[in-house]
C-alpha positions in Angstrom: 5.8 -4.8 -23.4 4.5 -7.8 -21.4 7.0 -10.5 -20.3 6.5 -13.9 -18.6 9.1 -15.1 -16.1 9.4 -18.3 -14.2 10.9 -17.1 -10.9 10.2 -14.2 -8.5 11.3 -10.9 -10.0 13.9 -9.7 -7.5 16.7 -7.3 -8.3 17.3 -9.3 -11.5 15.1 -11.2 -13.9 15.8 -13.4 -16.9 13.8 -12.9 -20.1 14.5 -15.2 -23.0 17.8 -16.2 -21.5 18.9 -12.6 -21.1 19.5 -11.0 -17.7 17.9 -7.7 -16.8 18.0 -5.4 -13.8 14.5 -5.1 -12.4 13.4 -1.8 -10.9 9.7 -2.4 -10.6 7.1 -4.2 -8.5 6.2 -3.5 -4.9 8.8 -5.7 -3.0 10.2 -2.5 -1.5 12.3 -4.1 1.2 13.3 -7.1 -0.9 12.0 -9.5 1.8 10.7 -12.0 -0.7 14.2 -13.1 -1.7 16.0 -12.3 1.5 17.5 -15.5 3.1 17.2 -14.3 6.7 13.5 -13.5 6.2 12.9 -16.6 4.2 14.3 -18.7 7.2 11.9 -16.9 9.6 9.0 -17.6 7.2 10.0 -21.3 6.7 10.2 -21.8 10.5 6.7 -20.4 10.9 5.3 -22.6 8.1 6.7 -25.6 10.0 5.0 -24.4 13.2 1.7 -23.2 11.7 1.3 -25.1 8.5 0.9 -23.7 5.0 -2.7 -22.4 5.4 -5.5 -22.1 7.9 -8.9 -22.3 6.3 -11.1 -22.0 9.4 -13.1 -19.0 10.5 -11.7 -16.6 13.1 -15.0 -17.3 14.9 -14.1 -21.0 15.3 -14.0 -22.7 18.7 -10.3 -23.2 18.1 -8.4 -19.9 18.3 -4.8 -19.5 17.2 -3.1 -17.1 19.6 -0.8 -15.5 17.0 -3.6 -13.5 15.4 -4.4 -11.5 18.6 -0.7 -11.1 19.3 0.1 -9.8 15.8 -2.9 -7.5 15.7 -2.0 -5.9 19.1 1.6 -5.5 17.8 0.4 -3.8 14.6 -2.0 -1.5 16.4 0.8 -0.4 18.7 3.1 0.1 15.8 0.6 2.2 13.8 -0.9 4.1 16.7 -4.5 3.0 16.4 -6.8 1.7 19.2 -7.3 -1.6 17.4 -6.5 -3.7 14.4 -7.8 -6.8 12.6 -6.1 -8.7 9.8 -7.5 -10.2 6.6 -6.2 -12.5 3.9 -5.4 -9.6 1.6 -5.2 -5.9 1.4 -7.9 -5.8 -1.4 -10.3 -7.8 0.8 -9.6 -5.4 3.7 -10.5 -2.4 1.6 -13.6 -4.0 0.3 -14.6 -5.0 3.8 -14.3 -1.5 5.1 -16.1 0.1 2.1 -19.1 -2.3 2.5 -19.6 -1.0 6.0 -20.7 2.3 4.5 -23.1 0.9 2.0 -26.3 2.5 3.3 -28.1 5.8 3.3 -26.5 6.9 6.6 -23.4 7.9 4.7 -22.5 9.9 1.6 -19.3 8.6 -0.1 -16.7 10.8 -1.8 -13.5 9.6 -3.5 -10.3 11.7 -3.5 -8.1 12.0 -6.6 -6.4 8.7 -7.6 -8.3 6.5 -5.1 -7.4 2.8 -5.5 -10.1 0.5 -6.8 -10.0 -1.6 -3.6 -11.9 1.2 -1.9 -14.8 1.4 -4.4 -18.0 -0.5 -3.7 -18.4 -3.0 -6.6 -22.0 -1.8 -7.2 -20.9 1.8 -7.3 -18.0 1.1 -9.6 -20.4 -0.5 -12.1 -22.3 2.8 -12.1 -19.1 4.6 -13.0 -18.5 6.2 -9.6 -15.2 8.1 -10.0 -12.8 10.1 -7.9 -12.7 13.9 -8.0 -10.0 15.3 -10.2 -8.7 17.8 -7.7 -9.0 18.3 -3.9 -10.5 21.7 -4.6 -13.5 20.2 -6.4 -13.7 17.5 -3.7 -13.7 20.2 -1.0 -16.5 22.2 -2.8 -18.6 19.0 -3.1 -18.2 18.0 0.5 -19.0 21.4 1.9 -22.0 21.7 -0.4 -23.2 18.3 0.9 -22.8 19.4 4.5 -24.9 22.5 3.9 -27.7 20.7 2.2 -27.8 17.3 4.0 -27.4 17.2 7.8 -28.2 13.5 8.1 -25.8 11.6 5.7 -22.3 11.6 7.2 -19.6 12.2 4.5 -17.0 9.5 4.1 -13.8 10.3 2.2 -11.8 7.5 0.5 -8.2 8.1 -0.5 -4.8 6.5 -1.1 -2.2 7.7 1.3 0.5 7.3 -1.3 -1.0 7.7 -4.8 2.3 8.3 -6.6 1.4 11.8 -7.6 2.8 13.4 -4.4 -0.6 15.0 -3.7 -1.2 13.2 -0.4 1.9 11.8 1.4 3.9 13.3 3.1 2.1 16.6 3.8 -1.6 15.9 2.9 -2.1 19.5 2.0 -5.2 18.8 -0.1 -6.7 16.7 2.7 -6.1 19.5 5.2 -8.5 21.8 3.2 -11.5 19.6 4.0 -13.8 20.1 7.1 -12.2 17.0 8.6 -13.9 17.3 12.0 -17.2 16.4 10.2 -15.8 13.6 8.0 -15.0 9.9 8.3 -11.7 9.2 6.5 -11.0 5.8 5.0 -7.3 5.6 3.9 -5.5 2.9 1.9 -1.9 2.8 3.2 -0.7 -0.2 1.2 2.3 1.5 -0.2 3.3 3.2 3.1 3.0 0.8 6.0 6.3 -0.9 6.7 8.1 1.7 4.6 7.4 5.2 5.8 6.8 6.7 9.2 8.6 5.9 12.4 9.7 2.2 12.3 7.5 1.7 9.3 4.3 2.7 11.1 2.8 4.3 7.9 0.6 7.3 7.9 -2.0 6.7 10.6 -0.4 9.0 13.2 0.1 11.8 10.6 -3.5 11.8 9.4 -4.9 11.3 12.9 -3.1 14.6 13.9 -5.4 16.4 11.4 -8.3 15.4 13.7 -10.9 13.8 11.5 -14.2 12.8 12.9 -13.0 9.2 12.5 -10.0 7.6 10.8 -10.0 4.1 9.4 -6.9 2.8 7.6 -6.9 -0.4 5.5 -3.8 -1.8 3.7 -2.0 -4.7 2.2 0.8 -6.0 4.4 2.5 -7.7 1.5 4.4 -4.7 0.1 6.0 -3.5 3.4 6.2 -6.8 5.3 6.6 -9.3 2.5 3.8 -11.7 3.3 0.3 -12.1 1.9 -2.2 -10.5 4.3 -4.1 -7.3 4.9 -5.1 -5.2 7.9 -7.6 -2.6 9.1 -6.9 0.0 11.8 -9.3 2.1 13.7 -11.2 2.6 16.9 -11.9 -0.4 19.1 -15.6 0.2 18.5 -15.2 0.2 14.7 -13.0 -2.9 14.6 -15.4 -4.7 16.9 -18.3 -3.8 14.7 -16.5 -5.1 11.6 -15.4 -8.4 13.2 -18.9 -9.2 14.4 -20.2 -9.3 10.8 -21.0 -12.4 8.7 -18.5 -11.1 6.1 -15.7 -11.4 8.7 -16.9 -14.7 10.2 -17.4 -16.3 6.8 -13.9 -15.5 5.5 -10.7 -17.4 6.0 -8.0 -15.4 7.7 -4.5 -14.7 6.6 -2.1 -17.6 7.0 -0.9 -17.7 10.7 2.6 -18.3 9.4 2.4 -15.0 7.5 1.1 -13.1 10.5 3.8 -14.6 12.8 6.5 -13.6 10.4 5.5 -10.0 10.8 6.3 -10.2 14.5 9.4 -12.4 14.1 10.9 -10.3 11.3 11.2 -7.0 13.1 15.0 -7.0 13.2 15.2 -7.8 9.5 12.7 -5.1 8.7 14.7 -2.5 10.5 17.9 -3.5 8.7 16.1 -3.5 5.3 14.4 -0.1 5.8 17.8 1.4 6.6 19.2 -0.2 3.4 16.3 1.1 1.4 16.8 4.7 2.5 20.5 4.5 1.7 19.6 3.2 -1.8 17.1 6.0 -2.4 19.7 8.6 -1.3 22.3 7.0 -3.6 19.9 7.2 -6.6 19.0 10.8 -5.9 22.7 11.7 -5.5 23.7 10.2 -8.9 20.7 10.8 -11.2 21.2 14.3 -12.7 17.6 15.1 -13.6 14.7 14.3 -11.2 12.1 16.7 -12.5 10.9 14.1 -15.0 9.6 12.0 -12.1 6.9 12.3 -9.5 8.3 11.0 -6.2 7.8 11.5 -2.5 10.5 12.1 0.1 11.6 8.8 1.6 9.5 6.6 -0.7 11.2 4.4 -3.3 8.8 4.9 -6.3 9.6 7.3 -9.1 6.7 7.7 -11.5 6.8 9.0 -15.0 4.7 9.2 -18.2 7.3 8.8 -20.9 6.7 5.6 -22.8 9.9 6.1 -24.8 11.9 6.0 -21.5 10.5 2.6 -20.7 11.6 1.3 -24.1 15.0 2.9 -23.8 15.6 1.3 -20.4 14.7 -2.1 -21.7 17.1 -1.7 -24.6 19.7 -1.2 -21.9 18.6 -4.3 -20.0 16.6 -2.5 -17.3 13.0 -3.4 -16.8 10.6 -1.1 -14.8 6.9 -1.2 -14.0 4.8 -0.1 -16.9 1.3 -1.2 -17.6 -2.3 0.1 -17.6 -3.8 -0.3 -14.1 -6.3 -1.5 -12.9 -7.7 -2.3 -16.3 -6.9 -1.9 -20.0 -8.8 1.4 -20.2 -6.8 3.0 -17.4 -3.9 5.4 -18.0 -0.4 3.9 -18.3 1.3 3.5 -15.0 5.1 3.7 -15.3 7.5 3.9 -12.4 11.0 3.1 -11.3 11.1 1.3 -8.0 14.2 1.2 -5.8 14.3 -1.7 -3.4 16.5 -2.7 -0.4 17.6 -5.7 -2.5 19.4 -3.5 -5.1 23.2 -3.3 -4.8 25.2 -0.1 -5.2 26.3 -1.2 -8.6 22.7 -1.7 -9.7 21.7 1.8 -8.7 24.8 3.4 -10.3 24.0 1.5 -13.6 20.4 2.7 -13.5 21.6 6.3 -12.8 24.2 6.2 -15.7 21.6 4.9 -18.2 19.1 7.5 -17.1 21.6 10.4 -17.2 22.4 9.6 -20.9 18.7 9.7 -21.8 17.6 12.7 -19.6 
């Protein structure tokens, strides 16, 4: 059921004057309603203003962009990084770089729509159902076509558990001959050492080239996106008209990623404690798809969603990315939830399961 609210949906939301616990969304660290992080963000708005609408190619350069991009590249383990105004734009920017006959594009199971070229999507390009079928198709292409370089698009965290944390399906592929484009929107800031995401893990599989794009809003709580890759790749991207013609992320947003490091560390620790508490107290976990260390617990039981709402608990449940897509339902634990919130959720679930 769709609901409209008038405030940010934090750990609680109010619907028709009734209070509900909210276990949905993507505010994994609860930064959007954290007073300490809000204070950092407000100070950066006072310093940098509410928006910066000029090109990154302008004759006036704001130093915080380079500083933040160097910080993010070091965190993730890539040679270079550039930031964008959103994760979706970052994904579209990368995928357009491969819109020519030099490349053959393949989509792994459950690839996010941000990585599809708009023109291809209109022609009903789709992801492979399994990594086995993808593996067969890629190897067949390599045997028949020596010129077009295969490019594989995938979501690092697709909520099925197929990719992160072990990437067993990906490891089947002839990676040394492939370019990988990975969306890490639900991983960066949350998983990996100090919230570094999946770049280092996938790079250890030794692909021909690795490019990671992502939203920074889910793990770092501010509207912006990023692209990670080799220095050559990032330079090629930032020399395009696409990049020069677009407004960047707000410098206040970017600055808050650097200034919020201490808050992020505390909130990641709290998130892991909350996940462990939930797993300790919920009696049946086999109903859910979940990944070690990640706070999302996906399920397909529409009756469970209704049951939870009857007990004043709202979770994520809607068809994504369009009305014809399959229903996406998941319980999301956040760092903002209290111990009592999680125990209440566990008790309600245990009576149903």
